[in-house]
C-alpha positions as CSV (number, residue, x, y, z in Angstrom):
1,M,0.0,0.0,0.0
2,K,2.8,2.4,0.9
3,N,4.6,1.7,-2.4
4,N,1.3,2.3,-4.3
5,K,0.9,5.7,-2.6
6,K,4.5,6.6,-3.3
7,T,3.9,5.7,-7.0
8,V,0.8,7.9,-7.1
9,S,2.7,10.7,-5.3
10,D,5.5,10.5,-7.8
11,R,3.2,10.3,-10.8
12,L,0.8,13.1,-9.7
13,P,2.7,15.1,-7.0
14,I,0.3,18.0,-6.9
15,L,-3.1,16.2,-7.3
16,S,-2.2,13.5,-4.8
17,L,-2.1,16.2,-2.1
18,Q,-5.8,16.5,-2.6
19,E,-6.5,12.8,-2.1
20,D,-8.1,13.2,1.4
21,M,-10.3,16.0,0.0
22,I,-11.3,13.8,-2.9
23,N,-12.2,11.0,-0.7
24,R,-14.6,13.2,1.3
25,C,-17.1,13.4,-1.6
26,F,-19.9,10.8,-1.2
27,R,-21.6,12.0,-4.4
28,C,-24.7,13.4,-2.8
29,G,-25.1,15.8,-5.8
30,L,-26.1,18.9,-3.8
31,C,-23.3,20.8,-5.7
32,R,-25.1,20.3,-9.0
33,S,-27.9,22.6,-8.0
34,V,-25.6,25.6,-7.7
35,C,-22.8,24.9,-10.3
36,P,-23.0,27.5,-13.1
37,S,-21.4,25.3,-15.8
38,F,-23.6,22.3,-14.9
39,L,-26.8,24.3,-14.9
40,E,-26.0,25.5,-18.4
41,T,-24.6,22.3,-19.9
42,G,-26.5,19.6,-18.0
43,L,-23.5,17.4,-18.2
44,E,-22.7,15.3,-15.1
45,S,-19.0,15.5,-16.1
46,A,-19.3,19.3,-15.9
47,S,-20.6,19.2,-12.4
48,P,-18.4,19.5,-9.3
49,R,-19.2,15.9,-8.4
50,G,-18.2,14.9,-11.8
51,R,-14.9,16.7,-11.6
52,V,-14.1,15.2,-8.3
53,Q,-14.8,11.7,-9.7
54,F,-12.5,12.5,-12.7
55,A,-9.8,13.4,-10.2
56,R,-10.4,10.2,-8.3
57,A,-10.1,8.2,-11.5
58,V,-6.9,9.9,-12.5
59,L,-5.4,9.1,-9.1
60,D,-6.5,5.5,-9.3
61,G,-5.0,5.1,-12.8
62,R,-8.4,4.5,-14.4
63,A,-8.1,7.7,-16.4
64,N,-5.4,9.9,-17.9
65,L,-5.1,13.6,-17.9
66,D,-6.4,13.5,-21.5
67,D,-8.5,16.0,-23.5
68,A,-11.8,14.9,-21.9
69,V,-10.5,15.4,-18.3
70,K,-8.7,18.6,-19.4
71,E,-11.8,20.1,-20.9
72,R,-13.9,19.5,-17.7
73,M,-11.1,20.9,-15.4
74,L,-10.9,24.0,-17.6
75,D,-14.6,24.8,-17.9
76,C,-14.9,25.3,-14.1
77,L,-15.3,28.9,-13.1
78,N,-13.8,28.4,-9.7
79,C,-16.8,30.4,-8.2
80,M,-16.7,28.2,-5.0
81,R,-20.5,27.8,-4.9
82,C,-20.1,24.0,-4.7
83,T,-17.7,24.4,-1.7
84,E,-20.2,26.6,0.0
85,E,-23.0,24.0,-0.5
86,C,-21.0,20.8,0.2
87,P,-22.0,19.2,3.5
88,S,-18.7,17.4,3.6
89,G,-16.6,20.5,3.1
90,V,-15.1,19.3,-0.2
91,K,-13.2,22.1,-1.8
92,T,-13.7,21.2,-5.4
93,N,-12.0,24.5,-6.5
94,E,-8.7,23.4,-4.9
95,I,-9.0,19.9,-6.6
96,V,-9.6,21.5,-9.9
97,L,-6.6,23.9,-9.4
98,A,-4.4,20.9,-8.6
99,A,-5.5,19.1,-11.7
100,R,-4.8,22.2,-13.8
101,A,-1.3,22.4,-12.2
102,E,-0.7,18.8,-13.2
103,L,-1.8,19.6,-16.8
104,A,0.4,22.7,-16.9
105,A,3.4,20.7,-15.6
106,R,2.9,18.4,-18.6
107,G,2.8,21.3,-21.1
108,N,-1.0,21.5,-21.4
109,L,-1.2,25.2,-21.0
110,N,-2.8,27.6,-23.6
111,V,0.1,28.8,-25.9
112,F,-0.9,32.5,-25.4
113,K,-1.1,32.1,-21.7
114,K,2.3,30.3,-21.6
115,L,3.8,33.2,-23.7
116,A,2.3,35.9,-21.5
117,F,3.2,34.2,-18.2
118,N,6.8,33.7,-19.2
119,T,7.4,37.2,-20.5
120,V,5.0,40.1,-19.9
121,M,3.5,38.9,-16.6
122,K,6.9,38.5,-15.0
123,S,7.9,42.1,-15.6
124,P,5.8,45.0,-14.3
125,W,7.7,47.3,-16.6
126,L,7.2,45.1,-19.7
127,M,3.5,44.7,-18.8
128,G,3.1,48.5,-18.7
129,V,4.8,48.9,-22.1
130,F,2.5,46.2,-23.6
131,A,-0.6,47.8,-22.1
132,R,0.2,51.2,-23.4
133,A,0.9,49.8,-26.9
134,A,-2.5,48.0,-26.7
135,S,-4.2,51.2,-25.6
136,L,-2.7,53.1,-28.6
137,G,-3.5,50.3,-31.0
138,K,-7.1,50.0,-29.8
139,K,-7.6,53.7,-30.1
140,L,-6.1,54.0,-33.6
141,F,-7.3,50.8,-35.3
142,Y,-10.3,49.5,-33.3
143,D,-12.3,52.2,-31.5
144,S,-12.2,54.5,-34.5
145,N,-13.5,51.9,-37.0
146,E,-17.0,50.5,-36.5
147,T,-16.4,47.8,-39.0
148,V,-13.3,46.5,-37.3
149,E,-15.0,46.9,-33.9
150,K,-17.7,44.5,-35.1
151,I,-15.6,42.1,-37.1
152,V,-12.8,41.3,-34.6
153,P,-14.9,39.8,-31.8
154,R,-16.8,37.7,-34.4
155,L,-13.6,36.4,-36.0
156,A,-12.5,35.5,-32.5
157,G,-15.8,33.6,-31.9
158,M,-17.0,36.1,-29.4
159,G,-20.0,37.6,-31.1
160,D,-20.5,41.2,-30.1
161,K,-18.2,41.1,-27.1
162,K,-17.1,44.5,-25.7
163,F,-13.3,44.5,-25.1
164,P,-12.0,46.7,-22.3
165,S,-9.9,49.8,-23.2
166,P,-6.5,49.9,-21.6
167,A,-5.7,53.3,-20.2
168,S,-3.1,55.5,-21.9
169,R,-1.7,56.5,-18.5
170,H,-1.3,54.1,-15.6
171,S,-1.9,54.8,-11.9
172,I,1.6,53.6,-10.9
173,G,3.8,56.4,-12.0
174,T,1.0,59.0,-12.3
175,W,0.6,59.2,-8.5
176,P,3.7,59.8,-6.4
177,E,5.1,56.8,-4.4
178,V,3.8,58.4,-1.2
179,V,0.6,60.3,-1.1
180,P,0.1,62.3,2.2
181,P,-3.3,62.6,4.0
182,K,-5.4,65.5,2.9
183,S,-5.6,67.0,6.4
184,G,-1.8,66.7,7.0
185,V,-2.5,64.5,10.1
186,K,-1.4,60.9,9.5
187,K,-3.4,58.3,11.5
188,M,-2.2,55.3,9.5
189,R,0.3,54.4,6.7
190,V,-0.9,51.8,4.3
191,G,0.6,50.1,1.3
192,Y,-1.7,50.2,-1.7
193,F,-1.7,47.1,-3.9
194,I,-3.2,48.4,-7.1
195,G,-3.5,45.3,-9.2
196,C,-3.1,45.0,-13.0
197,A,-6.6,45.8,-14.1
198,T,-7.0,48.8,-11.8
199,N,-3.6,50.1,-12.7
200,M,-3.9,49.7,-16.4
201,I,-7.6,49.8,-17.2
202,F,-9.8,51.2,-14.4
203,T,-7.5,54.0,-13.3
204,E,-10.5,56.0,-12.1
205,V,-10.9,53.4,-9.4
206,A,-7.3,53.9,-8.2
207,D,-7.9,57.6,-8.2
208,A,-11.1,57.2,-6.1
209,T,-9.3,54.8,-3.7
210,I,-6.5,57.2,-3.1
211,H,-8.9,60.1,-2.6
212,V,-11.0,58.2,-0.1
213,L,-8.0,56.9,1.9
214,T,-6.3,60.3,2.1
215,E,-9.6,62.0,3.0
216,N,-9.5,59.7,6.0
217,D,-6.1,60.8,7.3
218,I,-4.3,57.9,5.8
219,E,-0.9,58.1,4.1
220,V,-0.9,55.9,1.0
221,V,2.3,54.2,-0.1
222,I,2.3,53.0,-3.8
223,P,5.5,51.0,-4.2
224,R,7.0,50.7,-7.7
225,G,7.7,47.2,-8.9
226,Q,4.6,45.6,-7.5
227,A,3.6,42.7,-9.8
228,C,0.4,40.8,-10.7
229,C,-1.2,39.2,-7.6
230,G,-0.9,35.8,-9.5
231,I,-4.5,34.8,-9.8
232,P,-4.6,34.6,-13.6
233,V,-1.4,32.5,-13.5
234,Y,-2.1,30.0,-10.7
235,T,-5.7,29.5,-11.7
236,S,-4.4,28.4,-15.1
237,G,-2.1,25.9,-13.4
238,D,1.2,27.7,-13.7
239,L,2.3,27.5,-10.1
240,A,6.0,28.1,-10.8
241,N,5.4,31.6,-12.3
242,A,2.7,32.3,-9.8
243,R,5.2,31.8,-7.0
244,K,7.7,34.1,-8.7
245,L,5.1,36.8,-8.8
246,A,4.2,36.3,-5.2
247,G,7.9,36.4,-4.2
248,T,8.2,39.8,-6.0
249,N,5.3,41.3,-4.2
250,L,6.5,39.9,-0.8
251,K,9.8,41.6,-1.4
252,V,8.4,44.9,-2.6
253,F,6.0,45.3,0.3
254,G,8.2,43.7,2.8
255,G,10.6,46.6,2.9
256,L,8.0,49.2,3.7
257,D,7.2,50.8,7.0
258,I,3.4,50.3,6.8
259,D,0.6,49.3,9.1
260,C,-1.1,47.1,6.5
261,I,-1.8,46.4,2.8
262,V,-5.0,47.5,1.2
263,T,-6.3,46.6,-2.2
264,D,-9.6,47.6,-4.0
265,C,-9.7,44.4,-6.2
266,A,-11.6,41.5,-4.8
267,S,-9.4,38.9,-6.6
268,C,-6.2,40.6,-5.5
269,S,-7.2,40.7,-1.8
270,A,-8.2,37.0,-2.0
271,A,-4.8,36.2,-3.5
272,L,-2.7,38.2,-1.1
273,K,-4.6,37.0,2.0
274,H,-4.9,33.3,1.2
275,E,-3.6,32.0,-2.0
276,V,-0.1,33.4,-1.6
277,E,0.5,31.0,1.3
278,N,-2.1,28.3,0.8
279,L,-1.8,27.6,-3.0
280,M,1.5,29.2,-4.0
281,G,3.4,28.1,-0.9
282,V,5.0,31.5,-0.4
283,G,4.6,34.1,2.3
284,P,2.5,35.3,4.1
285,F,3.0,39.0,4.2
286,D,4.4,40.5,7.5
287,V,1.5,42.9,7.8
288,P,-2.3,42.3,7.6
289,V,-3.9,42.5,4.1
290,Y,-7.4,44.0,3.8
291,D,-9.9,44.3,1.0
292,L,-10.8,48.0,0.8
293,N,-14.4,47.4,1.7
294,E,-13.6,45.7,5.0
295,F,-10.8,48.2,5.8
296,L,-13.1,51.2,5.5
297,V,-15.9,49.6,7.5
298,N,-14.1,47.4,10.0
299,V,-10.7,48.9,10.6
300,I,-11.0,52.7,10.5
301,D,-13.7,55.0,11.7
302,I,-14.6,56.4,8.3
303,K,-15.5,60.1,8.1
304,R,-19.1,60.7,7.0
305,H,-19.1,64.3,5.8
306,F,-20.8,63.1,2.6
307,R,-22.6,65.1,0.0
308,E,-25.8,63.7,-1.3
309,V,-25.5,61.4,-4.3
310,P,-29.0,60.7,-5.7
311,L,-28.6,57.2,-7.2
312,R,-30.5,54.0,-7.5
313,I,-27.9,51.3,-7.5
314,T,-27.8,47.5,-7.3
315,Y,-24.8,45.4,-6.1
316,H,-23.1,42.3,-7.4
317,D,-21.1,40.1,-5.0
318,P,-17.8,38.9,-6.6
319,C,-17.1,35.2,-5.8
320,H,-13.6,36.0,-4.5
321,L,-15.1,38.5,-2.0
322,K,-18.2,36.9,-0.7
323,R,-17.2,33.2,-0.8
324,G,-13.4,33.7,-0.9
325,Q,-13.3,36.1,2.1
326,G,-16.7,36.2,3.7
327,I,-17.1,39.9,2.8
328,Y,-20.8,40.6,2.1
329,D,-22.2,43.3,4.4
330,E,-19.3,45.8,4.2
331,P,-19.8,47.1,0.6
332,R,-23.5,47.4,1.2
333,K,-22.8,49.4,4.4
334,L,-20.5,51.7,2.4
335,L,-23.1,52.4,-0.3
336,T,-25.9,53.0,2.1
337,M,-23.8,55.4,4.2
338,V,-24.0,57.9,1.4
339,P,-27.1,60.1,1.6
340,G,-29.3,59.8,-1.6
341,V,-28.1,56.3,-2.5
342,E,-30.9,53.8,-2.8
343,L,-29.6,50.2,-2.8
344,I,-31.9,47.9,-4.7
345,E,-30.9,44.2,-4.1
346,M,-31.1,42.1,-7.2
347,D,-32.1,38.4,-7.2
348,E,-29.2,36.1,-6.5
349,P,-26.7,39.0,-6.0
350,D,-23.9,36.5,-5.2
351,A,-24.5,34.2,-8.2
352,C,-21.4,34.1,-10.5
353,C,-21.6,36.5,-13.4
354,G,-19.6,34.2,-15.6
355,G,-16.5,36.4,-15.9
356,A,-13.9,34.5,-13.9
357,G,-10.9,36.4,-15.3
358,T,-9.7,34.9,-18.6
359,F,-12.7,32.5,-18.6
360,A,-14.8,35.1,-20.3
361,Y,-12.4,34.9,-23.3
362,T,-11.3,31.3,-23.3
363,H,-14.9,30.0,-22.8
364,H,-16.9,33.0,-24.2
365,S,-20.0,31.1,-25.1
366,L,-20.4,29.4,-21.7
367,S,-19.4,32.6,-20.0
368,R,-22.2,34.5,-21.7
369,K,-24.8,31.7,-20.9
370,V,-23.9,31.8,-17.2
371,G,-24.1,35.6,-17.3
372,R,-27.6,35.8,-18.8
373,R,-29.3,35.4,-15.5
374,K,-27.1,38.0,-13.9
375,A,-27.9,40.5,-16.7
376,E,-31.6,39.8,-16.4
377,N,-31.6,40.2,-12.6
378,I,-29.8,43.6,-13.0
379,R,-32.3,44.7,-15.6
380,K,-35.3,43.8,-13.3
381,T,-34.1,46.2,-10.6
382,E,-34.4,49.2,-12.9
383,A,-31.3,50.5,-11.1
384,E,-29.3,53.4,-12.6
385,A,-26.0,51.8,-11.9
386,V,-24.3,48.5,-10.8
387,A,-21.7,48.4,-8.1
388,T,-19.1,45.7,-7.8
389,P,-15.5,45.8,-6.4
390,C,-14.0,43.3,-9.0
391,P,-12.5,44.4,-12.3
392,S,-13.2,41.0,-13.9
393,C,-16.8,41.2,-12.9
394,T,-17.0,44.8,-14.0
395,M,-15.7,43.9,-17.5
396,Q,-18.1,40.9,-17.7
397,I,-21.2,42.8,-16.5
398,E,-20.4,45.7,-18.9
399,D,-20.2,43.2,-21.8
400,L,-23.5,41.5,-20.7
401,L,-25.3,44.8,-20.4
402,N,-23.9,46.1,-23.7
403,H,-25.1,42.9,-25.3
404,D,-28.6,43.4,-23.9
405,G,-28.7,47.1,-24.7
406,V,-28.9,48.2,-21.0
407,G,-26.9,51.4,-20.9
408,I,-26.0,51.8,-17.2
409,P,-22.5,52.2,-15.7
410,V,-20.7,49.5,-13.6
411,L,-18.9,51.2,-10.7
412,H,-16.7,50.3,-7.8
413,P,-18.3,51.3,-4.4
414,V,-15.3,53.5,-3.7
415,Q,-16.3,55.7,-6.7
416,I,-19.6,56.5,-5.0
417,L,-17.7,57.4,-1.8
418,A,-15.3,59.6,-3.7
419,K,-18.2,61.4,-5.4
420,A,-19.8,61.8,-2.0
421,Y,-16.6,63.4,-0.7
422,G,-16.9,66.0,-3.5
423,Y,-14.2,64.9,-5.8
424,S,-15.0,66.0,-9.4
425,D,-12.2,64.2,-11.2
426,I,-13.8,60.7,-10.9
427,R,-14.5,59.9,-14.5
428,Y,-18.1,59.1,-14.7
429,K,-21.3,61.0,-14.6
430,L,-24.4,60.3,-12.5
431,P,-27.7,60.1,-14.4
432,Q,-28.8,63.5,-13.1
433,E,-25.5,65.1,-14.2
434,V,-26.0,63.8,-17.7
435,E,-29.5,65.2,-17.8
436,T,-28.2,68.6,-16.5
437,A,-25.5,68.7,-19.1
438,A,-28.0,67.9,-21.8
439,A,-30.4,70.6,-20.6
440,C,-27.6,73.2,-20.6
441,C,-26.2,72.2,-23.9
442,P,-28.9,70.8,-26.1
443,G,-27.8,69.1,-29.3
């Protein structure tokens, strides 16, 4: 028996670590009622229970990591709904990630991901150069040509998908490395982990975060050289490069005299809190890591000299925030602190939107199918905006609403706070501001 276990360990060193977890599954099937991919495909093999049994068969030698197994391990959104539902505490998401790591170790990694992970993702400087080039290219050859804008997504098999627009200027480098508190009185000093999407696409979210923190007597340190949090890399199975990224961030933030690390991206906070140590085997950081929502509600006594922001808004729970960190009430408390904000809860606010990072591109059709219910639930609220603190969810929901012709903005809760504090340089307009501008300047 010992020799057999050693053989399995040698053959599948990463997946074999999940053997006890795999053995907990007694195939009750409760996970099937909440799994987004199973609900859309109806395939037992695409259910969490099916994936666990695939993993069991691979460990037992009854199946290989062939294309059929690979397909089912890759069409999981890692939303953790099954883990939340499982009476035996089976963490199917971790089993799936282990299987993906085995696949990646055998060279079964998407060629574009492999190229990106081994070049651009390793270097924050190179990633910045690539993003600026993409921004310029999109502006010159894509956004300015309606025909190209329509044809490119269709050629890629993505229908009318709306691609995000990289920013021409990035937050890191635009802001100084140390931003003092507005009042001049420093109560805390925090390290701001910006994250790739916020830094290079949603720079207005970074602006809002820095404004809100400095408004609350916090000195914000934005270290140069911070790298990707690693989530796109390790969820694809490339643990080696994910560990390198984690090591870079540990080094960059480890040399700072800070009280904690704060990030406004739900995926980044999940990665820095848990995955750095649990899944990448590196770390942890030597100071606490907080998601911005929990930091503003649970750590500091937030100032409430808010202006009125008349806005009917609904809120979407990112999987990495609600299930990954147990943060549910905090963003709702922030939104409802602001006078004039009316929070309208949608049905199933914590149901996965189908984004899941690169999943929206590698599995576009399934991603859209999963997201249909989310878009419909948003539409039924008749809200004027959607709030969510996850860049991946933001991009997915924007695409879903664009597809359905629902023209409302998708905002981070911190943008509402920044507006309430009176900052006018947050780049979006509330519905009544659009109406006022139209009335003043007709035509």
